[in-house]
Biotite code that builds the C-alpha atoms (Angstrom):
import biotite.structure as struc

atoms = struc.array([
    struc.Atom([21.862, -35.458, 16.977], chain_id="A", res_id=1, res_name="MET", atom_name="CA", element="C"),
    struc.Atom([20.006, -37.700, 14.150], chain_id="A", res_id=2, res_name="SER", atom_name="CA", element="C"),
    struc.Atom([20.612, -36.832, 10.552], chain_id="A", res_id=3, res_name="ASP", atom_name="CA", element="C"),
    struc.Atom([16.876, -36.239, 10.332], chain_id="A", res_id=4, res_name="GLU", atom_name="CA", element="C"),
    struc.Atom([17.211, -33.691, 13.310], chain_id="A", res_id=5, res_name="SER", atom_name="CA", element="C"),
    struc.Atom([20.021, -32.022, 11.631], chain_id="A", res_id=6, res_name="GLN", atom_name="CA", element="C"),
    struc.Atom([18.404, -31.616, 8.237], chain_id="A", res_id=7, res_name="ILE", atom_name="CA", element="C"),
    struc.Atom([15.388, -30.019, 10.007], chain_id="A", res_id=8, res_name="LEU", atom_name="CA", element="C"),
    struc.Atom([17.845, -27.737, 11.868], chain_id="A", res_id=9, res_name="ALA", atom_name="CA", element="C"),
    struc.Atom([19.383, -26.749, 8.415], chain_id="A", res_id=10, res_name="ALA", atom_name="CA", element="C"),
    struc.Atom([15.895, -26.109, 7.009], chain_id="A", res_id=11, res_name="ASN", atom_name="CA", element="C"),
    struc.Atom([14.738, -24.107, 10.057], chain_id="A", res_id=12, res_name="ALA", atom_name="CA", element="C"),
    struc.Atom([18.039, -22.129, 9.816], chain_id="A", res_id=13, res_name="ALA", atom_name="CA", element="C"),
    struc.Atom([17.139, -21.390, 5.861], chain_id="A", res_id=14, res_name="PHE", atom_name="CA", element="C"),
    struc.Atom([13.616, -20.128, 6.921], chain_id="A", res_id=15, res_name="TYR", atom_name="CA", element="C"),
    struc.Atom([14.999, -17.908, 9.764], chain_id="A", res_id=16, res_name="ALA", atom_name="CA", element="C"),
    struc.Atom([17.619, -16.461, 7.381], chain_id="A", res_id=17, res_name="ALA", atom_name="CA", element="C"),
    struc.Atom([14.888, -15.631, 5.011], chain_id="A", res_id=18, res_name="PHE", atom_name="CA", element="C"),
    struc.Atom([12.658, -14.010, 7.651], chain_id="A", res_id=19, res_name="ALA", atom_name="CA", element="C"),
    struc.Atom([15.417, -12.128, 9.058], chain_id="A", res_id=20, res_name="ALA", atom_name="CA", element="C"),
    struc.Atom([16.578, -10.938, 5.621], chain_id="A", res_id=21, res_name="GLY", atom_name="CA", element="C"),
    struc.Atom([20.228, -12.261, 6.335], chain_id="A", res_id=22, res_name="ASP", atom_name="CA", element="C"),
    struc.Atom([21.739, -12.711, 2.838], chain_id="A", res_id=23, res_name="PHE", atom_name="CA", element="C"),
    struc.Atom([24.888, -14.083, 4.250], chain_id="A", res_id=24, res_name="ALA", atom_name="CA", element="C"),
    struc.Atom([23.502, -16.689, 6.583], chain_id="A", res_id=25, res_name="ALA", atom_name="CA", element="C"),
    struc.Atom([21.176, -17.803, 3.642], chain_id="A", res_id=26, res_name="LEU", atom_name="CA", element="C"),
    struc.Atom([24.072, -18.167, 1.174], chain_id="A", res_id=27, res_name="ALA", atom_name="CA", element="C"),
    struc.Atom([26.143, -19.949, 3.837], chain_id="A", res_id=28, res_name="ALA", atom_name="CA", element="C"),
    struc.Atom([23.390, -22.649, 3.976], chain_id="A", res_id=29, res_name="LEU", atom_name="CA", element="C"),
    struc.Atom([23.799, -23.613, 0.401], chain_id="A", res_id=30, res_name="TRP", atom_name="CA", element="C"),
    struc.Atom([26.563, -26.084, -0.995], chain_id="A", res_id=31, res_name="ALA", atom_name="CA", element="C"),
    struc.Atom([29.315, -24.102, -2.556], chain_id="A", res_id=32, res_name="ASP", atom_name="CA", element="C"),
    struc.Atom([29.213, -25.743, -5.976], chain_id="A", res_id=33, res_name="ARG", atom_name="CA", element="C"),
    struc.Atom([27.640, -25.254, -9.350], chain_id="A", res_id=34, res_name="ASP", atom_name="CA", element="C"),
    struc.Atom([25.638, -28.245, -9.082], chain_id="A", res_id=35, res_name="GLY", atom_name="CA", element="C"),
    struc.Atom([22.820, -26.465, -6.948], chain_id="A", res_id=36, res_name="ILE", atom_name="CA", element="C"),
    struc.Atom([19.344, -25.578, -8.439], chain_id="A", res_id=37, res_name="SER", atom_name="CA", element="C"),
    struc.Atom([16.136, -23.692, -7.441], chain_id="A", res_id=38, res_name="CYS", atom_name="CA", element="C"),
    struc.Atom([12.653, -23.166, -8.561], chain_id="A", res_id=39, res_name="ILE", atom_name="CA", element="C"),
    struc.Atom([10.794, -20.155, -7.364], chain_id="A", res_id=40, res_name="HIS", atom_name="CA", element="C"),
    struc.Atom([6.936, -20.123, -7.550], chain_id="A", res_id=41, res_name="PRO", atom_name="CA", element="C"),
    struc.Atom([6.333, -19.032, -11.161], chain_id="A", res_id=42, res_name="GLY", atom_name="CA", element="C"),
    struc.Atom([9.864, -18.982, -12.256], chain_id="A", res_id=43, res_name="TRP", atom_name="CA", element="C"),
    struc.Atom([11.884, -21.118, -14.579], chain_id="A", res_id=44, res_name="PRO", atom_name="CA", element="C"),
    struc.Atom([14.556, -23.417, -12.979], chain_id="A", res_id=45, res_name="ALA", atom_name="CA", element="C"),
    struc.Atom([17.772, -21.591, -11.944], chain_id="A", res_id=46, res_name="ILE", atom_name="CA", element="C"),
    struc.Atom([20.961, -23.700, -12.083], chain_id="A", res_id=47, res_name="VAL", atom_name="CA", element="C"),
    struc.Atom([24.514, -22.833, -10.865], chain_id="A", res_id=48, res_name="GLY", atom_name="CA", element="C"),
    struc.Atom([25.679, -21.052, -7.595], chain_id="A", res_id=49, res_name="ARG", atom_name="CA", element="C"),
    struc.Atom([25.919, -17.743, -8.937], chain_id="A", res_id=50, res_name="ALA", atom_name="CA", element="C"),
    struc.Atom([22.450, -17.633, -10.433], chain_id="A", res_id=51, res_name="ALA", atom_name="CA", element="C"),
    struc.Atom([20.747, -19.186, -7.404], chain_id="A", res_id=52, res_name="VAL", atom_name="CA", element="C"),
    struc.Atom([22.458, -17.182, -4.832], chain_id="A", res_id=53, res_name="ILE", atom_name="CA", element="C"),
    struc.Atom([21.775, -14.208, -7.109], chain_id="A", res_id=54, res_name="GLY", atom_name="CA", element="C"),
    struc.Atom([18.155, -14.953, -7.018], chain_id="A", res_id=55, res_name="SER", atom_name="CA", element="C"),
    struc.Atom([18.131, -15.078, -3.427], chain_id="A", res_id=56, res_name="TRP", atom_name="CA", element="C"),
    struc.Atom([19.980, -11.717, -2.988], chain_id="A", res_id=57, res_name="ARG", atom_name="CA", element="C"),
    struc.Atom([17.355, -10.132, -5.278], chain_id="A", res_id=58, res_name="ASP", atom_name="CA", element="C"),
    struc.Atom([14.511, -11.534, -3.445], chain_id="A", res_id=59, res_name="ILE", atom_name="CA", element="C"),
    struc.Atom([15.884, -10.519, 0.006], chain_id="A", res_id=60, res_name="LEU", atom_name="CA", element="C"),
    struc.Atom([16.882, -6.997, -1.202], chain_id="A", res_id=61, res_name="ALA", atom_name="CA", element="C"),
    struc.Atom([13.098, -6.341, -2.119], chain_id="A", res_id=62, res_name="ASN", atom_name="CA", element="C"),
    struc.Atom([11.593, -4.583, 0.957], chain_id="A", res_id=63, res_name="PRO", atom_name="CA", element="C"),
    struc.Atom([7.940, -6.124, -0.123], chain_id="A", res_id=64, res_name="GLU", atom_name="CA", element="C"),
    struc.Atom([9.401, -9.465, -0.108], chain_id="A", res_id=65, res_name="ARG", atom_name="CA", element="C"),
    struc.Atom([6.754, -11.982, 1.577], chain_id="A", res_id=66, res_name="PRO", atom_name="CA", element="C"),
    struc.Atom([6.633, -13.226, 4.864], chain_id="A", res_id=67, res_name="ASN", atom_name="CA", element="C"),
    struc.Atom([7.266, -17.029, 4.662], chain_id="A", res_id=68, res_name="ILE", atom_name="CA", element="C"),
    struc.Atom([6.508, -19.562, 7.535], chain_id="A", res_id=69, res_name="VAL", atom_name="CA", element="C"),
    struc.Atom([7.499, -23.173, 7.209], chain_id="A", res_id=70, res_name="CYS", atom_name="CA", element="C"),
    struc.Atom([4.979, -25.634, 8.529], chain_id="A", res_id=71, res_name="ALA", atom_name="CA", element="C"),
    struc.Atom([4.938, -29.323, 8.917], chain_id="A", res_id=72, res_name="ASP", atom_name="CA", element="C"),
    struc.Atom([8.450, -30.118, 7.981], chain_id="A", res_id=73, res_name="PRO", atom_name="CA", element="C"),
    struc.Atom([9.200, -33.740, 7.300], chain_id="A", res_id=74, res_name="HIS", atom_name="CA", element="C"),
    struc.Atom([12.797, -34.920, 6.756], chain_id="A", res_id=75, res_name="ALA", atom_name="CA", element="C"),
    struc.Atom([13.715, -37.954, 4.682], chain_id="A", res_id=76, res_name="ILE", atom_name="CA", element="C"),
    struc.Atom([17.223, -38.937, 4.660], chain_id="A", res_id=77, res_name="VAL", atom_name="CA", element="C"),
    struc.Atom([19.213, -41.426, 2.427], chain_id="A", res_id=78, res_name="ASP", atom_name="CA", element="C"),
    struc.Atom([22.894, -41.689, 3.249], chain_id="A", res_id=79, res_name="GLY", atom_name="CA", element="C"),
    struc.Atom([24.492, -38.231, 2.291], chain_id="A", res_id=80, res_name="ASP", atom_name="CA", element="C"),
    struc.Atom([21.485, -36.922, 0.920], chain_id="A", res_id=81, res_name="HIS", atom_name="CA", element="C"),
    struc.Atom([18.209, -35.939, 2.181], chain_id="A", res_id=82, res_name="GLY", atom_name="CA", element="C"),
    struc.Atom([15.202, -33.499, 1.987], chain_id="A", res_id=83, res_name="HIS", atom_name="CA", element="C"),
    struc.Atom([12.712, -31.729, 3.860], chain_id="A", res_id=84, res_name="VAL", atom_name="CA", element="C"),
    struc.Atom([9.084, -31.779, 2.483], chain_id="A", res_id=85, res_name="LEU", atom_name="CA", element="C"),
    struc.Atom([6.901, -28.800, 4.040], chain_id="A", res_id=86, res_name="CYS", atom_name="CA", element="C"),
    struc.Atom([4.119, -26.229, 3.508], chain_id="A", res_id=87, res_name="ILE", atom_name="CA", element="C"),
    struc.Atom([5.221, -22.699, 3.027], chain_id="A", res_id=88, res_name="GLU", atom_name="CA", element="C"),
    struc.Atom([2.709, -20.245, 4.272], chain_id="A", res_id=89, res_name="LEU", atom_name="CA", element="C"),
    struc.Atom([3.532, -17.314, 2.293], chain_id="A", res_id=90, res_name="VAL", atom_name="CA", element="C"),
    struc.Atom([1.066, -14.206, 3.231], chain_id="A", res_id=91, res_name="ASP", atom_name="CA", element="C"),
    struc.Atom([-1.843, -16.475, 3.572], chain_id="A", res_id=92, res_name="GLY", atom_name="CA", element="C"),
    struc.Atom([-1.227, -18.812, 0.665], chain_id="A", res_id=93, res_name="ALA", atom_name="CA", element="C"),
    struc.Atom([0.008, -22.356, 0.809], chain_id="A", res_id=94, res_name="ALA", atom_name="CA", element="C"),
    struc.Atom([2.875, -23.678, -1.190], chain_id="A", res_id=95, res_name="LEU", atom_name="CA", element="C"),
    struc.Atom([4.234, -27.114, -1.332], chain_id="A", res_id=96, res_name="ALA", atom_name="CA", element="C"),
    struc.Atom([7.916, -27.011, -0.918], chain_id="A", res_id=97, res_name="ALA", atom_name="CA", element="C"),
    struc.Atom([10.710, -29.367, -1.225], chain_id="A", res_id=98, res_name="ALA", atom_name="CA", element="C"),
    struc.Atom([14.229, -28.525, 0.156], chain_id="A", res_id=99, res_name="ASN", atom_name="CA", element="C"),
    struc.Atom([17.138, -30.969, -0.793], chain_id="A", res_id=100, res_name="HIS", atom_name="CA", element="C"),
    struc.Atom([20.284, -31.275, 1.145], chain_id="A", res_id=101, res_name="PHE", atom_name="CA", element="C"),
    struc.Atom([23.694, -33.034, 0.735], chain_id="A", res_id=102, res_name="ALA", atom_name="CA", element="C"),
    struc.Atom([26.167, -33.549, 3.490], chain_id="A", res_id=103, res_name="ARG", atom_name="CA", element="C"),
    struc.Atom([29.250, -31.567, 2.699], chain_id="A", res_id=104, res_name="VAL", atom_name="CA", element="C"),
    struc.Atom([32.225, -31.996, 4.980], chain_id="A", res_id=105, res_name="ASP", atom_name="CA", element="C"),
    struc.Atom([30.041, -33.192, 7.842], chain_id="A", res_id=106, res_name="GLY", atom_name="CA", element="C"),
    struc.Atom([27.437, -30.333, 7.274], chain_id="A", res_id=107, res_name="ALA", atom_name="CA", element="C"),
    struc.Atom([23.983, -30.482, 5.708], chain_id="A", res_id=108, res_name="TRP", atom_name="CA", element="C"),
    struc.Atom([23.843, -27.855, 2.991], chain_id="A", res_id=109, res_name="ARG", atom_name="CA", element="C"),
    struc.Atom([21.133, -27.012, 0.668], chain_id="A", res_id=110, res_name="MET", atom_name="CA", element="C"),
    struc.Atom([21.384, -28.225, -3.046], chain_id="A", res_id=111, res_name="VAL", atom_name="CA", element="C"),
    struc.Atom([17.936, -27.560, -4.424], chain_id="A", res_id=112, res_name="HIS", atom_name="CA", element="C"),
    struc.Atom([14.854, -25.648, -3.192], chain_id="A", res_id=113, res_name="HIS", atom_name="CA", element="C"),
    struc.Atom([11.449, -25.782, -5.026], chain_id="A", res_id=114, res_name="GLN", atom_name="CA", element="C"),
    struc.Atom([8.068, -24.513, -4.016], chain_id="A", res_id=115, res_name="SER", atom_name="CA", element="C"),
    struc.Atom([4.768, -24.301, -5.887], chain_id="A", res_id=116, res_name="SER", atom_name="CA", element="C"),
    struc.Atom([1.130, -23.225, -5.039], chain_id="A", res_id=117, res_name="PRO", atom_name="CA", element="C"),
    struc.Atom([-1.185, -26.068, -4.044], chain_id="A", res_id=118, res_name="ILE", atom_name="CA", element="C"),
    struc.Atom([-4.967, -26.046, -4.478], chain_id="A", res_id=119, res_name="ALA", atom_name="CA", element="C"),
    struc.Atom([-5.994, -26.392, -0.883], chain_id="A", res_id=120, res_name="GLN", atom_name="CA", element="C"),
    struc.Atom([-4.425, -27.746, 2.377], chain_id="A", res_id=121, res_name="LEU", atom_name="CA", element="C"),
    struc.Atom([-5.800, -31.453, 3.146], chain_id="A", res_id=122, res_name="ALA", atom_name="CA", element="C"),
    struc.Atom([-6.549, -32.335, 6.729], chain_id="A", res_id=123, res_name="THR", atom_name="CA", element="C"),
    struc.Atom([-7.127, -35.679, 8.240], chain_id="A", res_id=124, res_name="PRO", atom_name="CA", element="C"),
    struc.Atom([-10.714, -34.902, 8.653], chain_id="A", res_id=125, res_name="ASP", atom_name="CA", element="C"),
    struc.Atom([-11.259, -34.603, 4.827], chain_id="A", res_id=126, res_name="ASP", atom_name="CA", element="C"),
    struc.Atom([-11.841, -37.547, 2.596], chain_id="A", res_id=127, res_name="ASP", atom_name="CA", element="C"),
    struc.Atom([-10.045, -37.933, -0.827], chain_id="A", res_id=128, res_name="PRO", atom_name="CA", element="C"),
    struc.Atom([-12.875, -35.867, -2.415], chain_id="A", res_id=129, res_name="ASP", atom_name="CA", element="C"),
    struc.Atom([-12.181, -33.055, -0.208], chain_id="A", res_id=130, res_name="GLY", atom_name="CA", element="C"),
    struc.Atom([-15.473, -33.338, 1.781], chain_id="A", res_id=131, res_name="HIS", atom_name="CA", element="C"),
    struc.Atom([-15.468, -32.925, 5.418], chain_id="A", res_id=132, res_name="SER", atom_name="CA", element="C"),
    struc.Atom([-15.969, -36.109, 7.363], chain_id="A", res_id=133, res_name="LEU", atom_name="CA", element="C"),
    struc.Atom([-17.720, -34.374, 10.233], chain_id="A", res_id=134, res_name="HIS", atom_name="CA", element="C"),
])
């Protein structure tokens, strides 16, 4: 399996763990080191394993947590580092997301997650000014 396929699989496992509310699976996908970070939409940066994993524990514990679907994932790999760029569909809103991974003991582990709202989804039918070409 290619590195790109492996990172995409790790990325898919992250969203599956979130959807299932499986904290143990989600935590296991993150690198076990303090040099990890996360920026949730509207939050300040979170740095360090305890703080990052704690933020996910709190989010998953919330019974009103949003439903998140990853769309259009695209993997970029450079040696033992890579990232997946995707669109998160969160209860009808679109967020741009970047999930960064590092190869740790032969497995791809998340080292940074960041997502933020985007104004609108662009489609191939749109010109740069946002007007439909049809």
